Every structure is written in C-alpha cells, then in structure tokens.
N, C-alpha and C positions, 0 to 999 in steps of 0.2 A: 387748709385742711385740704385732705384728696378729694379729687374730682370724683360720681358718683356717674360710670361709663355704664351702669350696672341696670339701668332703669328704661333705655330706650324701648324695651319692648313693652310700651305705656297703649293709654289709652287716645287712637287717637278719632278724630270725628272731621267727614267732611261736608261743606259748606257745597250745595248745589249751585246758590245764587252768586258766592262768589268763586266760585270752581278753585276751592280751595280745602288741604289739610289742616288744620289743628291740633297741637299735641298738647295734651292736658298738663295742667301745671306738673312737675318732679323735681327732687330738690339736684341741685348743681353739686352738691359735695354729697361725703357719705354721712359725718357728723354734725351737721349746722346744729348751732345753736338756738333761732328760731328759726323752726321748719317752716313755717307762713312767709318769711322775710328771707328764705334764702333760696328760693325756687327758681325754675326760668320753665316761659312755655315757646312754643316756634311754630309759625304759619308759615306754608310753603304754598307756590301755587299750586295747583292741581294737575296741569302739564307736564307738571318735572316728578310725576310721580303715576307706577303703573297699576299701584292698589297697595295694599298691606297687607304683608307677608303673617298669617295668622297661626301658621304653626310650625313654622321653623323649618320649612322645607324650601326658601329660596324664591320661592312661586309668589303671584301677586295674586289673593282668592278672594282677596275685598275690595269691591269697588265703588263702597258707600258707607254710607251708617255709623254710626260709631264702634268703635273695634279695638281691640287690643290685638299688636302685633307692631313689626318693622314695615316703614317705608322700602317699598322695591321703587329706585330710583329710575326713571326714563333720563337717560344722559342724552340721548338722541335728538329729543324735544323742542324746541326753540318755543320763546314768547319774544315781541316785540313790544317795547314801552313806548310808550303817547310820543315820545320825543324820538321815534324811530332807532332805538339801541335796542340790538336783538342778544338775547339773552341764553343760554342753558342751564342745565342741572351744575354746569363743573365754572359757571363764569357769572351766574347772576347774584348784585350787590347783597349782602347783609345787614339789615338795617336794627339798631341795639336800641330801643326806649328806657332813657335814663330815667328814674323818677327821682324821689327825695326834693321833695316840695317842702322849700325851705330846712331843706337838712335833715330832714326828719324821716323814719323807716317809711320803706313802703312795702304792704302785701304785695303778696305773689297776687299777679293776673294771668287770662288768661291771653294771648299774644291776636291782633284785630287780625284781620283779611284786607286790611285798609291797601296793602302795597300788592297785592297778589298778583290784581289784573299787570301790575307793571313791571311784573317779571321780579320780584324781591321776594327775599326770605325776611321777615319778620322777627323779631325777638321780642319779648316782655321779659323783664327780671323784677325779684321782690331784692328788698337791700334793709339793714338794722338802719338805726338813723339814731339822732338825737334823743330818741325818749324807751326807745329799745330797753327792755327789762327783761331778765329770765324771768322762771315762773317764782323763784324764792326772791325775786325783789334785787337782785344783781344789775346794774347798771354794764351792757354789755355792747350798748351804741357809739362811743366813742371811735372819731378820726383813727386811723380810713376805713372805716369796719363798713360802711358804705360802698368804698368805691373796689375793698376788697370782694366784697359779695357780687358787683356789678362785672369786674374781672374774672369772677368764675365762672359767669354766666357765660361771657364769652367762651373762656376756653373749654366749656361745655359743649357749645356748638361748635367752636374751632375742630374738636377733637371728635366731632362724630361726623364731622362733614369730611376729616380725612379717614375714618373708620368704613365710610361709606354708609352712614345712617340718616345722612339730611344731604340734600342738596345745596349747592352754595358755595361761592368762593371764600376759602380761607385769607386771600390777598385782595377781597374787597367790601369792609368792614367799614358802617357809616354807622358813629356814634351820636344820637340825638334829645335832646331832653328841655323841660321847662323848668322855669323856678330855680330852686338850686340844682335842678338837672343841667340846666341851661348856663345859668345865671342869674347872683342876686347880690346887691347893692355892692355891686363890683368886684364881687369874687369870683373864681374864677368857677366856672359851671362844672359838673361831675360829669359830665358829656366829650367835656374837653380836656379833664385831667381822664377820663378813661380812654379816650384819643389816644394822647398823649401818652399811656401806659403802655398801648397797643405799639407805638411808634417803638418805644424801646423794646420790647419784646421782640420785633422784629429784625431790629438791627443786630 
C-alpha cells in the first residue's frame, strides 16, 4: 500500500518533564485494512525542535502544549547521551519498537519519551497478526502482514526525515522488540526480520 505522507500536519504534544514532542498516532499507509493496527507514532527530543508551525508559514509559533501542525527542526542543536555520544537532528539514531507478542496483532500505541534524554528518536507502530480479522470476519493477519506493517512504519519515518518533517538519521535505525518482536521458541524475531529487510533495502 502507498505511504500516507499527507498527515504530518497532525497533533503534536509537548512534555515539559521529558523535553520531548510526541506525534499522535497517524496511519502509515493510505488505505489501511485495519486502521487501529497500521498506524505509527513518533517521539522526538525537544532539543531538535524549534517549535510547531501551526499556520504553514514555515515559522515556529507554538512552543508547548498540544497543537496541530508541522515540526520546525533545529539542525544546529546537539544532545549528548549518557555514554558521551553527541547527536544532532541529522545524526540522531531512530529506535523502532516492534510488537507482535506471540506473533499476534499489535494495536497502535503512542511512542514513549523513554529515549528522549539520550537524543534518540523513538517510534512505536501497530501491526496485523495471527488473530486480525476485518469487519466482515475475513482473516487478514497471515504472514508477512505483521512485518509489512512494521516496514511501512519505518518507510513512513524515513520519508518524513528526508522531507524535513522529522529529525533523525536515515542511516541509523535500531530495531528492538520482545516476545514475537524479539524471538520466540527459537524462531526469528520480528525485530531481526525488520532489521534484515532494512539492510537489504539499503543495498
């Protein structure tokens, strides 16, 4: 399915305690089969953001709160992680959190601000899984649906970085997950499969 790149003028919420901006869940593709399982949310460190442009004039006119608009990126700002690495809006690692516990569906969730202080971009996404069905009862969670949905979330973030809508490095993605997202009963976890897909795509 085609990426939905028309929805970045979405709701952003600033957390003063975490110094981070979080994008409300938006659909990653234009025609999702199950909208509640094919979305993506992104949390970015506040240091990389001048504010939110709420009237499409290219200027930051909202510096806090919950507002609709586009991020105005500060490419000169830096964040030093606890291990001494210095990151900018162009070099910040992007953390992709895969769900799919037991290879089941993962409902969309809001990205956590856990990594903001380290200078990382954090991404949360939903995915269809082994129990996903459409409103008419038709099964739609067969493999590789879960991996396709996670790859679409990654593509969504990458394209928006390239378009200047999000901070982060398109060359520094880290894939992580637990249970079916990590590994389960000796089978390859989705985090590893998503990372492998990213490596193949970059070659």
